[in-house]
mmCIF file as gemmi writes it, N, C-alpha and C atoms, coordinates in Angstrom:
data_model
loop_
_atom_site.group_PDB
_atom_site.id
_atom_site.type_symbol
_atom_site.label_atom_id
_atom_site.label_alt_id
_atom_site.label_comp_id
_atom_site.label_asym_id
_atom_site.label_entity_id
_atom_site.label_seq_id
_atom_site.pdbx_PDB_ins_code
_atom_site.Cartn_x
_atom_site.Cartn_y
_atom_site.Cartn_z
_atom_site.occupancy
_atom_site.B_iso_or_equiv
_atom_site.pdbx_formal_charge
_atom_site.auth_seq_id
_atom_site.auth_asym_id
_atom_site.pdbx_PDB_model_num
ATOM 1 N N . ILE Axp A 1 ? -1.606 -59.221 -96.219 1 0 ? 1 A 1
ATOM 2 C CA . ILE Axp A 1 ? -1.288 -60.628 -96 1 0 ? 1 A 1
ATOM 3 C C . ILE Axp A 1 ? -1.869 -61.045 -94.655 1 0 ? 1 A 1
ATOM 4 N N . ASN Axp A 2 ? -2.507 -62.212 -94.66 1 0 ? 2 A 1
ATOM 5 C CA . ASN Axp A 2 ? -3.13 -62.764 -93.466 1 0 ? 2 A 1
ATOM 6 C C . ASN Axp A 2 ? -2.586 -64.178 -93.25 1 0 ? 2 A 1
ATOM 7 N N . SER Axp A 3 ? -2.347 -64.568 -92.009 1 0 ? 3 A 1
ATOM 8 C CA . SER Axp A 3 ? -1.843 -65.906 -91.705 1 0 ? 3 A 1
ATOM 9 C C . SER Axp A 3 ? -2.613 -66.486 -90.525 1 0 ? 3 A 1
ATOM 10 N N . TRP Axp A 4 ? -3.094 -67.75 -90.691 1 0 ? 4 A 1
ATOM 11 C CA . TRP Axp A 4 ? -3.864 -68.42 -89.639 1 0 ? 4 A 1
ATOM 12 C C . TRP Axp A 4 ? -3.406 -69.856 -89.466 1 0 ? 4 A 1
ATOM 13 N N . ASN Axp A 5 ? -3.389 -70.327 -88.218 1 0 ? 5 A 1
ATOM 14 C CA . ASN Axp A 5 ? -3.327 -71.753 -87.949 1 0 ? 5 A 1
ATOM 15 C C . ASN Axp A 5 ? -4.788 -72.199 -87.931 1 0 ? 5 A 1
ATOM 16 N N . ILE Axp A 6 ? -5.208 -72.872 -88.981 1 0 ? 6 A 1
ATOM 17 C CA . ILE Axp A 6 ? -6.62 -73.187 -89.198 1 0 ? 6 A 1
ATOM 18 C C . ILE Axp A 6 ? -7.07 -74.426 -88.413 1 0 ? 6 A 1
ATOM 19 N N . ASN Axp A 7 ? -6.108 -75.254 -87.96 1 0 ? 7 A 1
ATOM 20 C CA . ASN Axp A 7 ? -6.371 -76.422 -87.117 1 0 ? 7 A 1
ATOM 21 C C . ASN Axp A 7 ? -7.436 -77.361 -87.687 1 0 ? 7 A 1
ATOM 22 N N . GLY Axp A 8 ? -7.327 -77.667 -88.964 1 0 ? 8 A 1
ATOM 23 C CA . GLY Axp A 8 ? -8.183 -78.667 -89.601 1 0 ? 8 A 1
ATOM 24 C C . GLY Axp A 8 ? -9.515 -78.154 -90.105 1 0 ? 8 A 1
ATOM 25 N N . ALA Axp A 9 ? -10.278 -79.064 -90.726 1 0 ? 9 A 1
ATOM 26 C CA . ALA Axp A 9 ? -11.605 -78.789 -91.287 1 0 ? 9 A 1
ATOM 27 C C . ALA Axp A 9 ? -11.584 -77.628 -92.28 1 0 ? 9 A 1
ATOM 28 N N . PHE Axp A 10 ? -10.485 -77.469 -93.005 1 0 ? 10 A 1
ATOM 29 C CA . PHE Axp A 10 ? -10.339 -76.349 -93.935 1 0 ? 10 A 1
ATOM 30 C C . PHE Axp A 10 ? -11.452 -76.294 -94.99 1 0 ? 10 A 1
ATOM 31 N N . PRO Axp A 11 ? -11.809 -77.411 -95.673 1 0 ? 11 A 1
ATOM 32 C CA . PRO Axp A 11 ? -12.891 -77.333 -96.66 1 0 ? 11 A 1
ATOM 33 C C . PRO Axp A 11 ? -14.222 -76.889 -96.051 1 0 ? 11 A 1
ATOM 34 N N . LEU Axp A 12 ? -14.521 -77.374 -94.856 1 0 ? 12 A 1
ATOM 35 C CA . LEU Axp A 12 ? -15.766 -76.986 -94.185 1 0 ? 12 A 1
ATOM 36 C C . LEU Axp A 12 ? -15.761 -75.497 -93.857 1 0 ? 12 A 1
ATOM 37 N N . LYS Axp A 13 ? -14.655 -75.009 -93.346 1 0 ? 13 A 1
ATOM 38 C CA . LYS Axp A 13 ? -14.548 -73.585 -93.017 1 0 ? 13 A 1
ATOM 39 C C . LYS Axp A 13 ? -14.669 -72.724 -94.268 1 0 ? 13 A 1
ATOM 40 N N . MET Axp A 14 ? -14.113 -73.187 -95.389 1 0 ? 14 A 1
ATOM 41 C CA . MET Axp A 14 ? -14.185 -72.418 -96.632 1 0 ? 14 A 1
ATOM 42 C C . MET Axp A 14 ? -15.613 -72.339 -97.172 1 0 ? 14 A 1
ATOM 43 N N . SER Axp A 15 ? -16.486 -73.23 -96.753 1 0 ? 15 A 1
ATOM 44 C CA . SER Axp A 15 ? -17.878 -73.187 -97.211 1 0 ? 15 A 1
ATOM 45 C C . SER Axp A 15 ? -18.725 -72.216 -96.388 1 0 ? 15 A 1
ATOM 46 N N . CYS Axp A 16 ? -18.175 -71.675 -95.311 1 0 ? 16 A 1
ATOM 47 C CA . CYS Axp A 16 ? -18.887 -70.741 -94.434 1 0 ? 16 A 1
ATOM 48 C C . CYS Axp A 16 ? -18.789 -69.316 -94.996 1 0 ? 16 A 1
ATOM 49 N N . PRO Axp A 17 ? -19.919 -68.654 -95.274 1 0 ? 17 A 1
ATOM 50 C CA . PRO Axp A 17 ? -19.889 -67.294 -95.833 1 0 ? 17 A 1
ATOM 51 C C . PRO Axp A 17 ? -19.099 -66.296 -94.99 1 0 ? 17 A 1
ATOM 52 N N . GLN Axp A 18 ? -19.19 -66.367 -93.667 1 0 ? 18 A 1
ATOM 53 C CA . GLN Axp A 18 ? -18.446 -65.437 -92.806 1 0 ? 18 A 1
ATOM 54 C C . GLN Axp A 18 ? -16.942 -65.632 -92.96 1 0 ? 18 A 1
ATOM 55 N N . PHE Axp A 19 ? -16.509 -66.872 -93.027 1 0 ? 19 A 1
ATOM 56 C CA . PHE Axp A 19 ? -15.093 -67.184 -93.182 1 0 ? 19 A 1
ATOM 57 C C . PHE Axp A 19 ? -14.588 -66.662 -94.526 1 0 ? 19 A 1
ATOM 58 N N . ARG Axp A 20 ? -15.376 -66.873 -95.575 1 0 ? 20 A 1
ATOM 59 C CA . ARG Axp A 20 ? -14.996 -66.418 -96.912 1 0 ? 20 A 1
ATOM 60 C C . ARG Axp A 20 ? -14.901 -64.893 -96.972 1 0 ? 20 A 1
ATOM 61 N N . ARG Axp A 21 ? -15.779 -64.204 -96.273 1 0 ? 21 A 1
ATOM 62 C CA . ARG Axp A 21 ? -15.71 -62.73 -96.244 1 0 ? 21 A 1
ATOM 63 C C . ARG Axp A 21 ? -14.411 -62.259 -95.603 1 0 ? 21 A 1
ATOM 64 N N . LYS Axp A 22 ? -13.954 -62.968 -94.569 1 0 ? 22 A 1
ATOM 65 C CA . LYS Axp A 22 ? -12.671 -62.62 -93.941 1 0 ? 22 A 1
ATOM 66 C C . LYS Axp A 22 ? -11.528 -62.786 -94.936 1 0 ? 22 A 1
ATOM 67 N N . ILE Axp A 23 ? -11.567 -63.856 -95.703 1 0 ? 23 A 1
ATOM 68 C CA . ILE Axp A 23 ? -10.528 -64.109 -96.7 1 0 ? 23 A 1
ATOM 69 C C . ILE Axp A 23 ? -10.498 -62.996 -97.744 1 0 ? 23 A 1
ATOM 70 N N . GLU Axp A 24 ? -11.668 -62.544 -98.15 1 0 ? 24 A 1
ATOM 71 C CA . GLU Axp A 24 ? -11.76 -61.528 -99.199 1 0 ? 24 A 1
ATOM 72 C C . GLU Axp A 24 ? -11.224 -60.164 -98.768 1 0 ? 24 A 1
ATOM 73 N N . LYS Axp A 25 ? -10.934 -59.984 -97.491 1 0 ? 25 A 1
ATOM 74 C CA . LYS Axp A 25 ? -10.352 -58.725 -97.011 1 0 ? 25 A 1
ATOM 75 C C . LYS Axp A 25 ? -8.854 -58.643 -97.308 1 0 ? 25 A 1
ATOM 76 N N . PHE Axp A 26 ? -8.244 -59.764 -97.712 1 0 ? 26 A 1
ATOM 77 C CA . PHE Axp A 26 ? -6.798 -59.826 -97.92 1 0 ? 26 A 1
ATOM 78 C C . PHE Axp A 26 ? -6.47 -60.327 -99.324 1 0 ? 26 A 1
ATOM 79 N N . ASP Axp A 27 ? -5.366 -59.846 -99.859 1 0 ? 27 A 1
ATOM 80 C CA . ASP Axp A 27 ? -4.891 -60.333 -101.157 1 0 ? 27 A 1
ATOM 81 C C . ASP Axp A 27 ? -4.283 -61.725 -101.032 1 0 ? 27 A 1
ATOM 82 N N . ILE Axp A 28 ? -3.605 -61.979 -99.912 1 0 ? 28 A 1
ATOM 83 C CA . ILE Axp A 28 ? -2.927 -63.256 -99.684 1 0 ? 28 A 1
ATOM 84 C C . ILE Axp A 28 ? -3.304 -63.778 -98.301 1 0 ? 28 A 1
ATOM 85 N N . ASN Axp A 29 ? -3.754 -65.028 -98.247 1 0 ? 29 A 1
ATOM 86 C CA . ASN Axp A 29 ? -4.095 -65.701 -96.994 1 0 ? 29 A 1
ATOM 87 C C . ASN Axp A 29 ? -3.257 -66.966 -96.892 1 0 ? 29 A 1
ATOM 88 N N . LEU Axp A 30 ? -2.498 -67.087 -95.807 1 0 ? 30 A 1
ATOM 89 C CA . LEU Axp A 30 ? -1.654 -68.256 -95.576 1 0 ? 30 A 1
ATOM 90 C C . LEU Axp A 30 ? -2.25 -69.072 -94.44 1 0 ? 30 A 1
ATOM 91 N N . PHE Axp A 31 ? -2.413 -70.37 -94.661 1 0 ? 31 A 1
ATOM 92 C CA . PHE Axp A 31 ? -3.029 -71.248 -93.671 1 0 ? 31 A 1
ATOM 93 C C . PHE Axp A 31 ? -2.074 -72.374 -93.304 1 0 ? 31 A 1
ATOM 94 N N . GLN Axp A 32 ? -1.974 -72.649 -92.003 1 0 ? 32 A 1
ATOM 95 C CA . GLN Axp A 32 ? -1.195 -73.77 -91.508 1 0 ? 32 A 1
ATOM 96 C C . GLN Axp A 32 ? -2.147 -74.786 -90.885 1 0 ? 32 A 1
ATOM 97 N N . GLU Axp A 33 ? -1.685 -76.035 -90.81 1 0 ? 33 A 1
ATOM 98 C CA . GLU Axp A 33 ? -2.478 -77.133 -90.221 1 0 ? 33 A 1
ATOM 99 C C . GLU Axp A 33 ? -3.83 -77.285 -90.927 1 0 ? 33 A 1
ATOM 100 N N . THR Axp A 34 ? -3.804 -77.351 -92.254 1 0 ? 34 A 1
ATOM 101 C CA . THR Axp A 34 ? -5.044 -77.482 -93.029 1 0 ? 34 A 1
ATOM 102 C C . THR Axp A 34 ? -5.655 -78.877 -92.916 1 0 ? 34 A 1
ATOM 103 N N . HIS Axp A 35 ? -4.83 -79.876 -92.635 1 0 ? 35 A 1
ATOM 104 C CA . HIS Axp A 35 ? -5.261 -81.279 -92.543 1 0 ? 35 A 1
ATOM 105 C C . HIS Axp A 35 ? -5.877 -81.778 -93.852 1 0 ? 35 A 1
ATOM 106 N N . LEU Axp A 36 ? -5.475 -81.199 -94.975 1 0 ? 36 A 1
ATOM 107 C CA . LEU Axp A 36 ? -5.982 -81.636 -96.277 1 0 ? 36 A 1
ATOM 108 C C . LEU Axp A 36 ? -5.305 -82.925 -96.714 1 0 ? 36 A 1
ATOM 109 N N . ARG Axp A 37 ? -6.034 -83.738 -97.451 1 0 ? 37 A 1
ATOM 110 C CA . ARG Axp A 37 ? -5.465 -84.919 -98.091 1 0 ? 37 A 1
ATOM 111 C C . ARG Axp A 37 ? -4.936 -84.495 -99.469 1 0 ? 37 A 1
ATOM 112 N N . PRO Axp A 38 ? -4.029 -85.277 -100.051 1 0 ? 38 A 1
ATOM 113 C CA . PRO Axp A 38 ? -3.509 -84.92 -101.375 1 0 ? 38 A 1
ATOM 114 C C . PRO Axp A 38 ? -4.636 -84.677 -102.389 1 0 ? 38 A 1
ATOM 115 N N . ASP Axp A 39 ? -4.516 -83.615 -103.142 1 0 ? 39 A 1
ATOM 116 C CA . ASP Axp A 39 ? -5.457 -83.188 -104.193 1 0 ? 39 A 1
ATOM 117 C C . ASP Axp A 39 ? -6.825 -82.748 -103.676 1 0 ? 39 A 1
ATOM 118 N N . GLN Axp A 40 ? -7.047 -82.748 -102.373 1 0 ? 40 A 1
ATOM 119 C CA . GLN Axp A 40 ? -8.327 -82.296 -101.831 1 0 ? 40 A 1
ATOM 120 C C . GLN Axp A 40 ? -8.521 -80.799 -102.068 1 0 ? 40 A 1
ATOM 121 N N . HIS Axp A 41 ? -7.433 -80.047 -102.166 1 0 ? 41 A 1
ATOM 122 C CA . HIS Axp A 41 ? -7.544 -78.6 -102.372 1 0 ? 41 A 1
ATOM 123 C C . HIS Axp A 41 ? -8.232 -78.267 -103.695 1 0 ? 41 A 1
ATOM 124 N N . ASP Axp A 42 ? -8.224 -79.203 -104.653 1 0 ? 42 A 1
ATOM 125 C CA . ASP Axp A 42 ? -8.88 -78.971 -105.945 1 0 ? 42 A 1
ATOM 126 C C . ASP Axp A 42 ? -10.398 -78.898 -105.823 1 0 ? 42 A 1
ATOM 127 N N . THR Axp A 43 ? -10.961 -79.401 -104.73 1 0 ? 43 A 1
ATOM 128 C CA . THR Axp A 43 ? -12.416 -79.441 -104.561 1 0 ? 43 A 1
ATOM 129 C C . THR Axp A 43 ? -12.95 -78.341 -103.644 1 0 ? 43 A 1
ATOM 130 N N . ILE Axp A 44 ? -12.069 -77.509 -103.108 1 0 ? 44 A 1
ATOM 131 C CA . ILE Axp A 44 ? -12.48 -76.477 -102.154 1 0 ? 44 A 1
ATOM 132 C C . ILE Axp A 44 ? -13.134 -75.307 -102.876 1 0 ? 44 A 1
ATOM 133 N N . GLN Axp A 45 ? -14.258 -74.844 -102.338 1 0 ? 45 A 1
ATOM 134 C CA . GLN Axp A 45 ? -14.951 -73.671 -102.878 1 0 ? 45 A 1
ATOM 135 C C . GLN Axp A 45 ? -14.192 -72.418 -102.466 1 0 ? 45 A 1
ATOM 136 N N . LEU Axp A 46 ? -13.657 -71.72 -103.448 1 0 ? 46 A 1
ATOM 137 C CA . LEU Axp A 46 ? -12.914 -70.492 -103.173 1 0 ? 46 A 1
ATOM 138 C C . LEU Axp A 46 ? -13.77 -69.28 -103.495 1 0 ? 46 A 1
ATOM 139 N N . PRO Axp A 47 ? -13.484 -68.15 -102.856 1 0 ? 47 A 1
ATOM 140 C CA . PRO Axp A 47 ? -14.172 -66.919 -103.249 1 0 ? 47 A 1
ATOM 141 C C . PRO Axp A 47 ? -13.863 -66.617 -104.721 1 0 ? 47 A 1
ATOM 142 N N . VAL Axp A 48 ? -14.795 -65.981 -105.398 1 0 ? 48 A 1
ATOM 143 C CA . VAL Axp A 48 ? -14.597 -65.608 -106.802 1 0 ? 48 A 1
ATOM 144 C C . VAL Axp A 48 ? -13.357 -64.731 -106.913 1 0 ? 48 A 1
ATOM 145 N N . GLY Axp A 49 ? -12.498 -65.044 -107.875 1 0 ? 49 A 1
ATOM 146 C CA . GLY Axp A 49 ? -11.295 -64.256 -108.091 1 0 ? 49 A 1
ATOM 147 C C . GLY Axp A 49 ? -10.107 -64.678 -107.251 1 0 ? 49 A 1
ATOM 148 N N . TYR Axp A 50 ? -10.208 -65.837 -106.573 1 0 ? 50 A 1
ATOM 149 C CA . TYR Axp A 50 ? -9.112 -66.338 -105.742 1 0 ? 50 A 1
ATOM 150 C C . TYR Axp A 50 ? -8.642 -67.699 -106.254 1 0 ? 50 A 1
ATOM 151 N N . SER Axp A 51 ? -7.373 -67.991 -106.01 1 0 ? 51 A 1
ATOM 152 C CA . SER Axp A 51 ? -6.76 -69.277 -106.362 1 0 ? 51 A 1
ATOM 153 C C . SER Axp A 51 ? -6.121 -69.867 -105.112 1 0 ? 51 A 1
ATOM 154 N N . ILE Axp A 52 ? -5.722 -71.141 -105.212 1 0 ? 52 A 1
ATOM 155 C CA . ILE Axp A 52 ? -5.109 -71.816 -104.066 1 0 ? 52 A 1
ATOM 156 C C . ILE Axp A 52 ? -3.884 -72.618 -104.503 1 0 ? 52 A 1
ATOM 157 N N . LEU Axp A 53 ? -2.884 -72.606 -103.654 1 0 ? 53 A 1
ATOM 158 C CA . LEU Axp A 53 ? -1.736 -73.512 -103.738 1 0 ? 53 A 1
ATOM 159 C C . LEU Axp A 53 ? -1.662 -74.21 -102.388 1 0 ? 53 A 1
ATOM 160 N N . ALA Axp A 54 ? -1.464 -75.522 -102.397 1 0 ? 54 A 1
ATOM 161 C CA . ALA Axp A 54 ? -1.44 -76.252 -101.127 1 0 ? 54 A 1
ATOM 162 C C . ALA Axp A 54 ? -0.354 -77.313 -101.134 1 0 ? 54 A 1
ATOM 163 N N . ARG Axp A 55 ? 0.16 -77.591 -99.949 1 0 ? 55 A 1
ATOM 164 C CA . ARG Axp A 55 ? 1.116 -78.675 -99.735 1 0 ? 55 A 1
ATOM 165 C C . ARG Axp A 55 ? 0.545 -79.516 -98.595 1 0 ? 55 A 1
ATOM 166 N N . THR Axp A 56 ? 0.308 -80.795 -98.875 1 0 ? 56 A 1
ATOM 167 C CA . THR Axp A 56 ? -0.296 -81.675 -97.871 1 0 ? 56 A 1
ATOM 168 C C . THR Axp A 56 ? 0.732 -82.673 -97.355 1 0 ? 56 A 1
ATOM 169 N N . ARG Axp A 57 ? 0.406 -83.288 -96.231 1 0 ? 57 A 1
ATOM 170 C CA . ARG Axp A 57 ? 1.205 -84.399 -95.713 1 0 ? 57 A 1
ATOM 171 C C . ARG Axp A 57 ? 0.461 -85.676 -96.046 1 0 ? 57 A 1
ATOM 172 N N . ARG Axp A 58 ? 1.189 -86.657 -96.456 1 0 ? 58 A 1
ATOM 173 C CA . ARG Axp A 58 ? 0.566 -87.942 -96.785 1 0 ? 58 A 1
ATOM 174 C C . ARG Axp A 58 ? 0.473 -88.813 -95.538 1 0 ? 58 A 1
ATOM 175 N N . GLY Axp A 59 ? -0.716 -89.368 -95.31 1 0 ? 59 A 1
ATOM 176 C CA . GLY Axp A 59 ? -0.898 -90.309 -94.212 1 0 ? 59 A 1
ATOM 177 C C . GLY Axp A 59 ? -0.31 -91.66 -94.584 1 0 ? 59 A 1
ATOM 178 N N . ARG Axp A 60 ? -0.086 -92.495 -93.609 1 0 ? 60 A 1
ATOM 179 C CA . ARG Axp A 60 ? 0.458 -93.828 -93.88 1 0 ? 60 A 1
ATOM 180 C C . ARG Axp A 60 ? -0.584 -94.745 -94.501 1 0 ? 60 A 1
ATOM 181 N N . SER Axp A 61 ? -1.859 -94.454 -94.294 1 0 ? 61 A 1
ATOM 182 C CA . SER Axp A 61 ? -2.926 -95.233 -94.916 1 0 ? 61 A 1
ATOM 183 C C . SER Axp A 61 ? -4.098 -94.301 -95.184 1 0 ? 61 A 1
ATOM 184 N N . SER Axp A 62 ? -5.024 -94.756 -96.023 1 0 ? 62 A 1
ATOM 185 C CA . SER Axp A 62 ? -6.169 -93.909 -96.358 1 0 ? 62 A 1
ATOM 186 C C . SER Axp A 62 ? -7.12 -93.739 -95.176 1 0 ? 62 A 1
ATOM 187 N N . PHE Axp A 63 ? -6.965 -94.571 -94.137 1 0 ? 63 A 1
ATOM 188 C CA . PHE Axp A 63 ? -7.841 -94.475 -92.972 1 0 ? 63 A 1
ATOM 189 C C . PHE Axp A 63 ? -7.251 -93.619 -91.86 1 0 ? 63 A 1
ATOM 190 N N . GLU Axp A 64 ? -5.992 -93.256 -92.009 1 0 ? 64 A 1
ATOM 191 C CA . GLU Axp A 64 ? -5.327 -92.46 -90.984 1 0 ? 64 A 1
ATOM 192 C C . GLU Axp A 64 ? -5.824 -91.017 -91.036 1 0 ? 64 A 1
ATOM 193 N N . LYS Axp A 65 ? -5.947 -90.416 -89.885 1 0 ? 65 A 1
ATOM 194 C CA . LYS Axp A 65 ? -6.382 -89.027 -89.791 1 0 ? 65 A 1
ATOM 195 C C . LYS Axp A 65 ? -5.359 -88.112 -90.476 1 0 ? 65 A 1
ATOM 196 N N . SER Axp A 66 ? -5.858 -87.127 -91.235 1 0 ? 66 A 1
ATOM 197 C CA . SER Axp A 66 ? -4.98 -86.153 -91.875 1 0 ? 66 A 1
ATOM 198 C C . SER Axp A 66 ? -4.414 -85.21 -90.83 1 0 ? 66 A 1
ATOM 199 N N . TRP Axp A 67 ? -3.235 -84.669 -91.118 1 0 ? 67 A 1
ATOM 200 C CA . TRP Axp A 67 ? -2.604 -83.734 -90.193 1 0 ? 67 A 1
ATOM 201 C C . TRP Axp A 67 ? -1.65 -82.857 -90.991 1 0 ? 67 A 1
ATOM 202 N N . GLY Axp A 68 ? -1.212 -81.773 -90.372 1 0 ? 68 A 1
ATOM 203 C CA . GLY Axp A 68 ? -0.258 -80.876 -91.023 1 0 ? 68 A 1
ATOM 204 C C . GLY Axp A 68 ? -0.836 -80.213 -92.252 1 0 ? 68 A 1
ATOM 205 N N . GLY Axp A 69 ? 0.044 -79.766 -93.098 1 0 ? 69 A 1
ATOM 206 C CA . GLY Axp A 69 ? -0.347 -79.162 -94.364 1 0 ? 69 A 1
ATOM 207 C C . GLY Axp A 69 ? -0.458 -77.651 -94.299 1 0 ? 69 A 1
ATOM 208 N N . VAL Axp A 70 ? -0.155 -77.036 -95.434 1 0 ? 70 A 1
ATOM 209 C CA . VAL Axp A 70 ? -0.249 -75.582 -95.563 1 0 ? 70 A 1
ATOM 210 C C . VAL Axp A 70 ? -0.957 -75.244 -96.867 1 0 ? 70 A 1
ATOM 211 N N . ALA Axp A 71 ? -1.53 -74.051 -96.923 1 0 ? 71 A 1
ATOM 212 C CA . ALA Axp A 71 ? -2.186 -73.578 -98.142 1 0 ? 71 A 1
ATOM 213 C C . ALA Axp A 71 ? -2.068 -72.067 -98.223 1 0 ? 71 A 1
ATOM 214 N N . ALA Axp A 72 ? -2.041 -71.58 -99.452 1 0 ? 72 A 1
ATOM 215 C CA . ALA Axp A 72 ? -2.091 -70.143 -99.717 1 0 ? 72 A 1
ATOM 216 C C . ALA Axp A 72 ? -3.3 -69.898 -100.605 1 0 ? 72 A 1
ATOM 217 N N . VAL Axp A 73 ? -4.192 -69.029 -100.16 1 0 ? 73 A 1
ATOM 218 C CA . VAL Axp A 73 ? -5.348 -68.608 -100.947 1 0 ? 73 A 1
ATOM 219 C C . VAL Axp A 73 ? -5.101 -67.146 -101.287 1 0 ? 73 A 1
ATOM 220 N N . PHE Axp A 74 ? -5.056 -66.839 -102.574 1 0 ? 74 A 1
ATOM 221 C CA . PHE Axp A 74 ? -4.626 -65.512 -103.004 1 0 ? 74 A 1
ATOM 222 C C . PHE Axp A 74 ? -5.448 -65.034 -104.194 1 0 ? 74 A 1
ATOM 223 N N . LYS Axp A 75 ? -5.464 -63.715 -104.377 1 0 ? 75 A 1
ATOM 224 C CA . LYS Axp A 75 ? -6.167 -63.145 -105.52 1 0 ? 75 A 1
ATOM 225 C C . LYS Axp A 75 ? -5.543 -63.665 -106.806 1 0 ? 75 A 1
ATOM 226 N N . SER Axp A 76 ? -6.388 -64.13 -107.708 1 0 ? 76 A 1
ATOM 227 C CA . SER Axp A 76 ? -5.918 -64.709 -108.965 1 0 ? 76 A 1
ATOM 228 C C . SER Axp A 76 ? -5.155 -63.708 -109.819 1 0 ? 76 A 1
ATOM 229 N N . SER Axp A 77 ? -5.391 -62.435 -109.607 1 0 ? 77 A 1
ATOM 230 C CA . SER Axp A 77 ? -4.719 -61.4 -110.402 1 0 ? 77 A 1
ATOM 231 C C . SER Axp A 77 ? -3.247 -61.229 -110.024 1 0 ? 77 A 1
ATOM 232 N N . LEU Axp A 78 ? -2.829 -61.787 -108.883 1 0 ? 78 A 1
ATOM 233 C CA . LEU Axp A 78 ? -1.428 -61.689 -108.464 1 0 ? 78 A 1
ATOM 234 C C . LEU Axp A 78 ? -0.564 -62.646 -109.281 1 0 ? 78 A 1
ATOM 235 N N . LYS Axp A 79 ? 0.642 -62.238 -109.55 1 0 ? 79 A 1
ATOM 236 C CA . LYS Axp A 79 ? 1.575 -63.092 -110.297 1 0 ? 79 A 1
ATOM 237 C C . LYS Axp A 79 ? 2.317 -63.979 -109.298 1 0 ? 79 A 1
ATOM 238 N N . ILE Axp A 80 ? 1.717 -65.115 -108.977 1 0 ? 80 A 1
ATOM 239 C CA . ILE Axp A 80 ? 2.275 -66.064 -108.019 1 0 ? 80 A 1
ATOM 240 C C . ILE Axp A 80 ? 2.916 -67.212 -108.804 1 0 ? 80 A 1
ATOM 241 N N . ARG Axp A 81 ? 4.104 -67.612 -108.39 1 0 ? 81 A 1
ATOM 242 C CA . ARG Axp A 81 ? 4.799 -68.727 -109.034 1 0 ? 81 A 1
ATOM 243 C C . ARG Axp A 81 ? 5.024 -69.819 -107.993 1 0 ? 81 A 1
ATOM 244 N N . HIS Axp A 82 ? 4.587 -71.025 -108.315 1 0 ? 82 A 1
ATOM 245 C CA . HIS Axp A 82 ? 4.745 -72.181 -107.426 1 0 ? 82 A 1
ATOM 246 C C . HIS Axp A 82 ? 6.141 -72.756 -107.62 1 0 ? 82 A 1
ATOM 247 N N . ARG Axp A 83 ? 6.936 -72.804 -106.554 1 0 ? 83 A 1
ATOM 248 C CA . ARG Axp A 83 ? 8.304 -73.315 -106.604 1 0 ? 83 A 1
ATOM 249 C C . ARG Axp A 83 ? 8.343 -74.701 -105.986 1 0 ? 83 A 1
ATOM 250 N N . GLU Axp A 84 ? 8.463 -75.724 -106.794 1 0 ? 84 A 1
ATOM 251 C CA . GLU Axp A 84 ? 8.546 -77.109 -106.316 1 0 ? 84 A 1
ATOM 252 C C . GLU Axp A 84 ? 9.885 -77.408 -105.652 1 0 ? 84 A 1
ATOM 253 N N . ASP Axp A 85 ? 10.92 -76.599 -105.95 1 0 ? 85 A 1
ATOM 254 C CA . ASP Axp A 85 ? 12.246 -76.87 -105.402 1 0 ? 85 A 1
ATOM 255 C C . ASP Axp A 85 ? 12.397 -76.403 -103.958 1 0 ? 85 A 1
ATOM 256 N N . LEU Axp A 86 ? 11.396 -75.706 -103.44 1 0 ? 86 A 1
ATOM 257 C CA . LEU Axp A 86 ? 11.409 -75.261 -102.048 1 0 ? 86 A 1
ATOM 258 C C . LEU Axp A 86 ? 10.452 -76.122 -101.241 1 0 ? 86 A 1
ATOM 259 N N . SER Axp A 87 ? 10.782 -76.399 -99.999 1 0 ? 87 A 1
ATOM 260 C CA . SER Axp A 87 ? 9.87 -77.218 -99.188 1 0 ? 87 A 1
ATOM 261 C C . SER Axp A 87 ? 9.21 -76.396 -98.128 1 0 ? 87 A 1
């Protein structure tokens, strides 16, 4: 298990081959401060064999800077269950 405060630009970092190689060293990667917008995690390039679950913060307007947010990038072979009842 790996955990990072990614401090924004998560999609850009995920497109970097070196960053992706670091992710592939772990079964589970937890990221804080992703600064993702709602549903943006669906467009992120993941390493082959990995999945993502993300929770974003909604801005007050579409022009407001994104902030906060968490994501888990994990091997797809793991039996992960998304619990909506937990925050």
